[in-house]
N, C-alpha and C positions, 0 to 999 in steps of 0.2 A: 733522525729520531725525533718525534714530536712528543712533548710532554705536557701534561696538565697536573699541576700540584695544587692541592687544596688543603687548607688547614682549619681545624675546628678548635684548636687551643694553642697555647704558646709552647707546648711541649711535643705535640704530635701533629703530623701532617698526613692526611689521607684524602681519598677521593670524595666521599660524601660524609663519612663519619669517622670515628676513631678506629674503625676496623674496615678493611677492604672487603666488601661483600661481593658475592658472585654477580648480583645485579649491577653493581658499580662497574665491574670489569667489562660487562657487555656493552657499556657506553663507548668503549674504545675499540676500533678495528684491530684485527689480529696483527697487522703489520706495524702497529704503534706500540710503544713501550711507555708505561706509566712510571715516572720517576718520582720518588718521595724524598723530600729533603727535610732535615731537622736541624735547626740552628739554635744552640743553647749557649748560655754564658753564666759565669759564676756571679749571680746577683742575689744570692741568698742572704747576704748581709743587709740588703735593703728590702724588707718585707713589712707589710702592715696587715692588720686583721682584715679578712674578707668581709667581716660584718660591717665595717665602716665604709665599704665601697658600694655605691649605688648599682642596681642591676643593669646589665647590658641591654641595649635596645633589641627589639624583636628582629629587626633587619640588620644582621651582622655580616652578611656576605659581601665581599669586595672581590671583583674580578679584575685581574691585571694582565696586561700583555706587554712584554718587553724583555729586557736582558736578564738572564741568569748566567753567572760566570764563576770562574775560579780565580781568586786573587792570590798572588804570590807577594807577600809583604816583607820588605827588608827595611829594618831600621838602621840608619847609619849615623855616626857621630856628627857628620857634616856632609852636605851634598858634594859629590865628587866633581873635580875639575876635569876638562877634556884629557883623555889618555890616562887618567888616574886609575889605579887598581887598589880598592879598599876592601875592608872586611865589614860585614854587618855586625851589629851588636845585639840584634834580636831578629827573629824570623818567624813567619807564620803563614800557613796555607789555609785559606778560609773562603767561605761563600761570598759572592759578590754579584755585581750587576744591579742596575738601578731598581728594576722591578722586584728582583729577588730581595734586595735590602729593604725597600719600602714596605713590602708586604710581610716580611718577617717582623718588622716593627709593628705593623697593624695586628699581627697575630699575638705578639707579646702583650699588646694592649687589650686583647680579648676578642678581636674581630675574627672572621673566618674567611681568609683569602683563598682565591682560586687563581692559579698562575697559568697562563698560556704562553709557552715559549718553545725553544728548540735546542736540543743538543744533537751533535752530528754523529752518525755512524760512519760516514765517509767524509773526509776533509777534517776540519777542526771545530771544536766548540769554542765559545768565547772565553778568553782568559785575559788577565791584566797583571802586569808587573807594577808594583807600587813601591816607590822609594820614599821613606819617611825620614826627614831631616830632624834629628833629635835636638839639634841646637836651635834652628830657626823655627821649629814646629810647623813645617810645611810638608806637603806630600805631592809627589809627582807620579802620575799614572801613565802607563804605556799600554794601550788597549789593542788587542788583536781580535777583531770581530769574528764570529763564527762563520763557517762556510761549508756547504752552500747555504744561502739565505732561506729563511722560512717563508714559503710561498702559500697563498690562500688555498691552492689546490690540495695542500697537505692537511687542511683542517676541514673535516666533514661537517656539513651543516648540522647534523644531529648532535655532534659533540659540542659545537658552538652553542646551540640552543640549550643543551644540558648545563653547560658552564654558566650561562647567563640566567638560568632559572632561579628566581628568588633574590637576585642581586640587588643590593641597595645602591651601589655605585660602581662604575667601571673606571679603571685607571690605566693610563698609557704613558710610557717613559720616552716615546719618540723613536725607539728602535723598532726593527721589524716592520717598516712602514707599509709594505704591501698588504700584509696580513692584518696589521693594526687597524687600517681604515675599514676593512671588511667587518671586523669585530665592532668597531665604533659605530658603523652605520646600523648594524643590527641592534646594538644597545640603544641607539637613538630611536629606532622604530619601536622599541619596547619601553620608551620613556625612562630609561635608566640614566641618571645623571652621569656626566663624564668629566673626569679631572685629567688634565694633560700636564706632564712635567716637561718644561721647555728649557733645554740647555743650549741648543743651537738649531738653526734652521737647516733642514735636510729635505731630501726628496719626499714629496707628498705631505710635507708637514703642514702646509697651509690648509689643506683639505681636512686634516685631523683637527686643527685648531678651530675651524668653522663649526665643528660639532661639539666643542667643549663648553661645559657649563662653568668650569673652574679651571684656572691656569696658575701654576707655580713656576716662576721663571728664574733662571740664573741672572746674575747681576748685569751681564753684558747684552742680554737678548733684547729687552724692550727698545732701547735706543737704536741698536743696530737694525732691528727689523722694521721699525717705524720711521727711522731716519729723523727722529725728533731729538734735538740737542739735550733737553732736560729730562730727567727721569720721571718727574710727575707728569709732564706733558706727554711723554711716551706712553704712560699708563692710560691717560685719557684717550690717546689715539688708538690704543689696543681695544678699549671698550667700544669705541666708535666703529672700528673696523670689524669687530666680532660681536654683533648684537646679541648673541646667545649667552655671552659670558656674564655670570652673576658677580664674580670677583676675580681679580688678578693680584697675585702676591709676587714680589721680587725679593729674593733672599740676598743678603749683603754680607754674609759671613759674620765676623765679629762685630760688625756694625748693625746687626739686626735685620730688619725687613721693613718693607713698605707695602701696604695693601690698599687697593681701591675697590670699593664695593658699590655696585650699581643699586640705585633705589628701585624698589618694586614699581612705584608710580613715578614715571619720568616727566609727568605733566604738572608737577607741583609748582606752585608760585613761590620760589625760594630766592634768597639773596644770591647773587652771582659773585664768586670769589676767584681770584687768580690762583691756580693750583700750585704754582711755584712759591708764591707768598705764603700760602696756607701750610705747605710743607715746612718752611722756615719757622713758622709759628709753632708747629707741633714739635719740631726738633728742640726748640727752646723750652718746651714744657716737659721734656724727658727728665726724669730724676736720675742723674748720673751717679748719685751716691749709693744707689742700690745695686747689689751684685746680682740678684736674681732677675730673671726676665720680667719686663713690664710692657705695657702698651698705653698709648694715648691716641685719642681720635677726635675728629671734628664732628660737629653736628651734621645732620643731613643738609646738604646745600647744593647749589649749582656750581660745578667746578669748571672753570674756563682755562683752556690752554690756548694762548695767543696764536692765531694763525691755524689752529687745528679744529676747535669747536668746543662744545660744552657737554658735560655729562652730569646728571643728578646723582648724587651719592655721598658716601662718606670716605674720608681718607684716614688711614690708620698708620701709625709708626710703632713698630715693635723693637724692643731691645734684645740683645743676646745676653746670656749669662756671662759674667766676668769670671772665667775659670782661672784659678791660681796656676801659675806656670808649672808648679810642682805636680799638679793634677792633670794637666793637658798632655795626652799621650798621642793621639792620632785623630785628624779631622776627616779621615776617609769615611764616606757614607753619611756625613752630617746632614747634607741636603736631603738624602733619601730618608733619613730618620725624621726630619722635619715634615716631609710629605706623608710618611706613615701616620704621624700624629694628626696632620690635617685631615686625612681620610677618616680617622677615628672621630675627630671633632665634627665633621659633616654628618657622619652616621648617627651621632648622639645629639645633633642640633645644638652644639656648643656655640655660644655667641662669639663674634670675632674678638671682643675685648679679652676673652679668656683663651680662645683658640691660639692666638699668636704667641703669648708667653708660654702656653702649654707646649706648643710645638718646639719652641726654642729650648725649653727645659729638657724635652726628650732628646733633642739633638745634642745638647751639652752633655747629657749623661753618656751618650755614645762616644763622645770625644775623650772619655776617660779610660778607654781600653783600646787595644790594638785591633784593627780591622773594622770593616764596615758594619759588622753586626755584634762585635764583641761586648759592647757596653749598652746595648739596647735594653731599656728598662722594662720590667714586667708591670702589669697593671697594679700589682700590690706594692710597688715601690713607694715608700713614704714620701719621696721627693715629688710625687705626682698627686699626693692626697688632696691638696688644696684645690686642684683643678677638677678633680673627679667627684667632689662632694656637691 
């Protein structure tokens, strides 16, 4: 079963609008089923007046391809030892999957996501067991991918073109690689910017990265993929290997994030600075006394990674919110929430100095509830007010 889910608000999900019209249905072949998902959370205690929020951009459509899943979340007092038999202290069944989580976040922030993914009529759909250690505040996921995989032959060209129509950006979480590359190639032909979520290298992943305008990486990917020993040097190597990339962000959990943004004009006569030394300088400039997320950045300069090369650009260091232990519930989906906020920031032309702490704030809000989507904030959440004004 192939599905396309599209959202025009944080409360309703539909194909083109808040209601499913007969013309919308005709876009899907008879043998396909349209699945509609709604993800809500009790965030009513965090509301601000809509009058104080600036209007959304005209281009609000985000097309995503990747995993949608069912998460079985069990909270335990402490992670079990081998052969232990323990009881959970809390349990929840909730929506999951990187693409599903990130685009639910984007919908809560006011964008209109369209999801291309697959659930199986034969075989199994993607699901994940998640064990949350209430003492250590860690989570362990056991993922079972859906089978059979989503193949390009299952996605008619007419449906793909309809999904991409009017899109501001396309997002890929690295799953469903055979179909993802077909969608990405069509998005590139239409000059739709592409953001790729990079957790690990897989089949066809290099081809997808070559088409990316933006990349958000997990902590271990840059150094593992480039084989460069330092993180700043690995980010320089990424931009050199992938000349289409405008920026790359690596998320570091409670340690925040690092971002390298390429200059528009790389022929500038700029001072050359060692990128590792520059990162050390920025780390020293961070205000560690502030609990809320912040960012510091370099001036536009020529960044040198010894033995790798140079890139003209700016280096940014973002901090994560210091969440009180009593408020930290579950980190499941924090990275997906961060990416959902980055998608919003790109669509609204938010500068990096504001984008990084904004995304960290959204991710931190989600960590205060159980599940990958339980704490995702709405656009009217007052915790986001300073970023949206």
